C-alpha positions as CSV (number, residue, x, y, z in Angstrom):
1,M,35.0,96.7,187.2
2,K,37.7,94.1,187.3
3,I,41.3,95.5,187.6
4,F,44.0,93.7,185.7
5,E,47.8,93.6,186.2
6,L,49.4,94.6,182.9
7,I,53.0,94.6,181.7
8,A,54.3,97.1,179.1
9,T,57.4,95.5,177.7
10,T,60.3,97.8,176.5
11,T,63.6,97.9,174.9
12,F,66.3,98.0,177.6
13,G,67.0,101.6,178.5
14,L,63.5,102.9,177.8
15,E,61.8,101.6,181.0
16,A,61.8,105.1,182.7
17,I,60.3,106.7,179.5
18,V,57.5,104.1,179.4
19,K,56.8,104.5,183.1
20,R,56.5,108.3,182.6
21,E,54.1,107.6,179.7
22,L,51.9,105.4,181.8
23,I,51.7,107.8,184.6
24,E,50.8,110.6,182.2
25,L,48.0,108.4,180.8
26,G,46.6,108.1,184.4
27,F,47.7,104.5,185.1
28,E,49.0,103.2,188.5
29,V,52.5,101.9,188.0
30,K,53.4,99.0,190.4
31,K,57.0,98.4,189.6
32,T,59.7,98.9,186.9
33,E,62.1,96.1,186.0
34,N,64.6,95.5,183.2
35,G,62.6,95.5,180.0
36,K,59.2,95.9,181.5
37,V,56.9,98.2,183.5
38,T,54.0,96.6,185.5
39,F,50.8,98.7,185.9
40,L,47.1,98.3,186.9
41,S,44.1,99.0,184.7
42,D,40.6,98.0,183.9
43,A,39.5,96.6,180.5
44,Q,39.2,100.0,178.9
45,G,42.7,100.8,179.9
46,I,44.0,97.9,177.8
47,A,42.6,99.8,174.8
48,K,44.0,103.1,176.0
49,A,47.5,101.8,176.6
50,N,47.7,100.1,173.2
51,I,46.5,103.2,171.4
52,W,48.6,105.7,173.2
53,L,52.0,104.2,174.3
54,R,54.8,105.5,172.0
55,C,57.8,103.8,173.4
56,A,56.6,100.4,174.7
57,D,56.9,97.2,172.5
58,R,53.8,95.4,173.7
59,V,51.1,95.3,176.4
60,L,50.8,92.0,178.2
61,L,47.9,90.9,180.4
62,K,49.2,89.0,183.4
63,V,47.2,85.9,184.2
64,G,49.3,84.4,187.0
65,E,52.7,83.9,188.5
66,F,54.1,81.0,190.6
67,K,57.2,79.0,191.4
68,A,57.7,76.0,189.2
69,M,60.8,73.7,189.4
70,T,59.2,70.6,187.9
71,F,57.0,70.1,184.8
72,D,54.2,68.7,187.1
73,E,54.3,71.9,189.1
74,L,54.1,74.0,185.9
75,F,51.2,71.9,184.6
76,N,49.1,71.8,187.8
77,K,49.6,75.4,188.9
78,N,49.0,76.8,185.4
79,K,45.8,74.6,185.0
80,N,44.5,76.2,188.2
81,L,44.7,79.7,186.8
82,D,41.4,81.4,185.6
83,W,42.1,80.9,181.9
84,S,38.4,80.6,181.0
85,F,37.8,84.2,182.2
86,F,40.0,85.4,179.3
87,I,39.8,82.7,176.6
88,P,36.3,81.7,175.3
89,K,35.4,78.1,174.3
90,D,36.4,78.7,170.7
91,G,39.5,80.9,171.5
92,K,42.6,80.1,169.4
93,F,45.6,80.1,171.6
94,N,49.3,79.4,170.9
95,V,52.0,79.5,173.5
96,N,55.4,81.2,173.2
97,G,58.1,80.8,175.9
98,K,61.4,81.8,177.3
99,S,63.5,80.6,180.2
100,V,66.4,82.3,182.0
101,K,68.4,80.8,184.9
102,S,65.7,78.2,185.7
103,T,65.5,74.5,186.4
104,L,62.9,74.2,183.6
105,F,65.3,75.3,180.8
106,S,63.6,73.5,177.9
107,I,61.5,76.2,176.3
108,S,59.7,73.8,173.9
109,D,58.7,71.5,176.8
110,C,57.4,74.5,178.8
111,Q,55.3,75.7,175.9
112,A,53.8,72.2,175.3
113,I,52.9,71.7,179.0
114,V,51.3,75.2,179.3
115,K,49.4,74.6,176.1
116,K,48.1,71.2,177.4
117,S,47.2,72.6,180.8
118,I,45.3,75.6,179.4
119,A,43.3,73.1,177.1
120,E,42.4,71.0,180.1
121,N,41.4,74.1,182.1
122,L,39.1,75.2,179.2
123,K,37.6,71.8,178.7
124,E,36.6,71.6,182.3
125,A,35.3,75.1,182.5
126,Y,33.1,74.7,179.4
127,N,32.3,71.1,180.0
128,V,33.4,69.9,176.6
129,D,35.7,67.2,175.3
130,W,37.7,69.5,173.0
131,C,37.9,73.2,172.1
132,P,37.7,74.0,168.4
133,E,40.1,77.0,168.5
134,T,38.3,78.7,165.6
135,G,37.7,82.1,167.3
136,A,39.8,85.1,168.3
137,D,43.6,84.9,168.8
138,Y,45.2,84.7,172.2
139,T,49.0,84.6,172.3
140,V,50.1,83.2,175.6
141,L,53.7,83.7,176.9
142,V,55.2,81.6,179.6
143,S,58.3,83.3,180.9
144,V,60.4,81.4,183.5
145,L,63.0,83.5,185.4
146,K,64.9,82.0,188.3
147,D,62.2,79.3,188.6
148,I,59.3,81.9,188.8
149,A,56.8,81.3,185.9
150,T,54.9,84.3,184.7
151,L,51.9,83.6,182.4
152,T,50.6,86.4,180.2
153,I,48.5,87.0,177.2
154,D,49.6,89.5,174.5
155,T,47.0,92.2,174.0
156,S,48.8,94.0,171.2
157,G,49.3,91.4,168.5
158,V,51.6,93.1,166.0
159,A,54.3,94.9,167.9
160,L,53.5,98.5,168.9
161,H,56.4,100.0,166.9
162,K,54.5,99.1,163.7
163,R,52.3,102.3,163.5
164,G,51.2,101.6,160.0
165,Y,52.6,104.7,158.3
166,R,55.9,103.2,157.0
167,I,55.1,102.4,153.4
168,N,58.6,103.1,152.2
169,A,61.7,102.2,154.0
170,V,65.5,102.5,153.5
171,T,68.2,100.2,154.8
172,A,68.1,99.5,158.6
173,P,65.4,102.0,159.5
174,L,65.2,103.2,163.1
175,K,62.4,101.5,165.1
176,E,59.5,103.9,165.7
177,T,59.4,103.3,169.5
178,L,63.1,104.2,169.8
179,A,62.7,107.3,167.6
180,A,59.9,108.5,169.8
181,A,62.0,107.9,172.9
182,L,64.9,109.9,171.4
183,V,62.5,112.9,171.0
184,K,61.1,112.4,174.5
185,L,64.6,112.3,176.0
186,S,65.5,115.6,174.3
187,F,64.6,119.2,175.2
188,W,62.4,119.5,172.1
189,N,58.8,120.7,172.3
190,K,56.5,121.9,169.6
191,D,57.6,125.6,170.1
192,R,61.2,124.8,169.1
193,V,62.5,124.0,165.6
194,L,63.8,120.5,165.2
195,Y,66.4,119.3,162.7
196,D,67.3,115.7,161.7
197,T,70.2,115.9,159.4
198,F,70.4,112.1,158.6
199,C,66.6,111.5,158.4
200,G,66.6,108.3,156.4
201,S,63.0,107.3,155.9
202,G,61.9,110.0,158.3
203,T,61.2,108.1,161.5
204,I,62.5,110.7,163.9
205,P,60.8,113.7,162.2
206,I,57.5,111.8,161.9
207,E,57.5,110.6,165.5
208,A,58.3,114.2,166.6
209,A,55.5,115.6,164.5
210,M,53.1,113.0,166.0
211,I,54.2,114.0,169.5
212,G,53.8,117.7,168.6
213,R,50.3,117.2,167.1
214,N,49.4,114.8,170.0
215,I,48.5,112.0,167.5
216,A,48.1,108.7,169.3
217,P,50.5,106.3,167.6
218,G,48.0,103.4,167.5
219,I,45.0,105.5,166.5
220,T,44.5,103.8,163.1
221,R,45.9,100.3,163.7
222,D,44.5,97.0,164.8
223,F,45.2,95.0,168.0
224,S,44.6,91.4,168.8
225,S,42.6,92.2,171.9
226,K,40.0,94.1,169.8
227,Q,38.4,90.7,169.2
228,W,38.3,89.7,172.9
229,G,35.1,89.5,174.7
230,I,36.4,91.1,177.9
231,I,36.9,94.4,176.1
232,P,33.5,95.5,174.5
233,E,33.7,97.1,171.1
234,A,32.2,100.3,172.5
235,M,35.3,100.8,174.7
236,W,37.6,100.7,171.7
237,K,35.4,103.1,169.9
238,E,35.3,105.5,172.8
239,E,39.1,105.4,173.2
240,V,39.7,106.0,169.4
241,R,37.1,108.8,169.5
242,E,38.9,110.5,172.4
243,A,42.2,110.1,170.7
244,Y,40.9,111.9,167.6
245,K,39.5,114.7,169.8
246,A,42.9,115.1,171.4
247,I,44.8,115.9,168.2
248,D,46.3,119.4,168.0
249,L,45.7,120.8,164.5
250,D,46.3,124.4,165.4
251,S,49.9,124.7,166.6
252,K,52.6,125.6,164.2
253,I,55.3,122.9,164.2
254,E,58.6,123.4,162.4
255,I,60.6,120.2,161.7
256,I,63.4,120.1,159.1
257,A,64.3,116.6,157.7
258,V,67.6,116.5,155.8
259,D,69.3,113.6,153.9
260,N,71.9,113.6,151.2
261,D,70.2,110.5,149.6
262,K,67.4,111.4,147.2
263,E,65.6,108.0,147.7
264,S,65.6,108.5,151.4
265,I,64.0,111.9,151.2
266,E,61.3,110.6,148.9
267,A,60.6,107.7,151.2
268,A,60.5,110.1,154.2
269,R,58.0,112.4,152.4
270,E,55.7,109.4,151.5
271,N,55.8,108.1,155.1
272,A,55.0,111.5,156.5
273,D,52.0,111.8,154.1
274,E,50.8,108.4,155.3
275,A,51.2,109.5,158.9
276,G,49.2,112.7,158.3
277,V,52.1,115.0,159.4
278,A,53.7,116.1,156.2
279,D,52.5,119.7,156.8
280,C,54.8,119.8,159.9
281,I,58.0,118.7,158.1
282,T,60.2,120.4,155.4
283,F,62.2,117.8,153.5
284,I,65.6,118.8,152.1
285,H,67.8,116.7,149.8
286,N,71.2,118.0,150.7
287,D,74.3,117.4,152.8
288,F,74.2,118.6,156.5
289,K,77.2,120.8,155.9
290,N,75.3,122.9,153.3
291,I,72.3,123.6,155.5
292,K,71.7,127.0,157.1
293,Y,70.9,126.7,160.8
294,D,69.4,130.1,161.2
295,N,67.3,129.6,164.3
296,N,68.4,130.2,167.9
297,Y,67.6,127.6,170.6
298,G,66.9,124.8,168.0
299,V,67.1,121.1,168.7
300,L,68.9,118.6,166.5
301,I,68.3,114.9,166.8
302,S,70.1,112.5,164.5
303,N,70.9,108.8,163.9
304,P,73.9,109.0,161.6
305,P,75.8,106.0,160.1
306,Y,77.6,104.0,162.8
307,G,80.4,102.5,160.7
308,E,79.7,98.9,162.0
309,R,81.6,97.4,159.1
310,L,85.4,97.8,159.3
311,S,85.5,99.1,155.7
312,E,83.3,102.1,156.7
313,K,85.3,103.1,159.9
314,D,87.5,105.7,158.3
315,E,84.6,107.3,156.4
316,V,82.4,107.5,159.5
317,T,85.3,108.9,161.6
318,E,85.6,111.7,159.1
319,L,81.9,112.3,159.1
320,Y,81.8,112.7,162.8
321,K,84.7,115.2,162.7
322,E,82.7,117.3,160.2
323,M,79.6,117.0,162.3
324,G,81.6,118.4,165.3
325,I,82.9,121.3,163.2
326,V,79.4,122.2,162.0
327,F,77.3,121.5,165.1
328,N,79.6,122.8,167.8
329,K,79.2,126.3,166.4
330,L,75.5,126.2,167.3
331,D,75.9,127.6,170.8
332,T,72.3,127.9,171.7
333,W,71.2,124.6,170.2
334,S,70.8,121.3,172.0
335,I,72.3,118.4,170.0
336,Y,71.4,114.7,170.3
337,V,73.2,111.9,168.5
338,I,72.7,108.2,168.8
339,T,75.6,105.9,167.6
340,S,77.5,102.8,168.5
341,Y,80.8,104.4,167.5
342,I,83.3,104.0,170.4
343,G,85.1,107.3,171.0
344,F,82.5,109.5,169.4
345,E,83.1,112.4,171.8
346,D,86.8,112.5,171.0
347,V,86.1,112.7,167.2
348,F,83.2,115.1,167.6
349,N,85.5,117.2,169.8
350,R,83.0,117.8,172.6
351,K,82.1,116.1,175.9
352,A,78.5,115.2,176.2
353,D,76.5,116.6,179.0
354,R,74.7,113.3,179.4
355,L,75.1,109.8,178.1
356,R,72.4,107.1,177.9
357,K,72.9,103.5,176.9
358,L,70.2,102.4,174.4
359,Y,69.7,99.5,172.1
360,N,69.0,100.0,168.4
361,G,67.8,96.5,167.6
362,R,70.6,94.3,168.9
363,I,73.2,97.0,168.5
364,E,74.3,98.7,171.8
365,T,74.5,102.4,171.3
366,K,74.9,105.6,173.3
367,Y,72.7,108.6,173.1
368,Y,75.0,111.6,173.3
369,Q,73.2,114.7,174.7
370,F,74.8,118.1,174.3
371,Y,72.8,120.9,175.9
372,G,72.6,124.4,174.5
373,T,72.0,127.5,176.6
374,R,68.6,127.8,178.1
375,P,66.1,130.0,176.2
376,P,65.2,133.2,178.0
377,K,61.7,133.5,179.4
378,N,59.0,134.4,176.8
379,F,61.4,133.6,174.0
380,F,58.9,131.3,172.2
């Protein structure tokens, strides 16, 4: 079976998490770079990666890579790639582009030239005067970095963070892929209680519950490559069937989602119902200061307000002071907070055991990790 070179694109800072996911799924990882992890797979693996990856943005199929410093080079070298193997005679293809530190800096020109060269390739391959483009979608990306052009086709379609369960959202919801990464970067597992005291529309608790239940994030959604001829329908059905078989319905999972905004709690509950994990999560409409943290060795992961607007700065500073007073009493707990607030440790009154730079959309944040004491053996 033909082996493809694939690229899992990521938000900056999540490359190591996505690499670990790919290895756990059984893929061979070739290299890890800023914003992407390259790996090898057959056609069935394209389905598997899209269905199972929690922290990647997209899965791209690499068609070719070459140096191009002139538009003639870009046209001719791209035309010589094996586009007809991937795109059928009636395939509908559009071209997106980006260029960084390259001679060919005009993105629109690069897109137009790649579009034309693919069309010429397909006309020759299928011995036709024109291609109708009435069939399945193939989104091509031409990425030129330091004069090296990489040509890929997007196998995902809609970005992977769109799981399909978010039917109700609040202002500035956390992206699902980032929420899953926050859980994976913590010490939480399904044997430990998990609290999110600023749960918003419930993304962190829902992603944690899906991890605990081993529910594949893409199990119910569609992908553009489902319509491609190179991946038979039977392969997709097999991967979905295996994903359903892998769900853990027996483990007892305890997740507490707290927010002092009633609409947010209602939205979180609706989203959890849609994701099929509402049985794992207890929703509480209350302030974090009024919650009883009775368990030992619990885990708390939260995305509190950042105070990005100057008018909110004092209010958020006071909030972080109160968080420190409440959470720093939980000696056995591991506490994880993501925020863009500069000087968070000083206000929280505790030095983080580890910091990780992450991006919440375009906002640069830090993920503050405060470790509690290690649970004794056989505690859980």
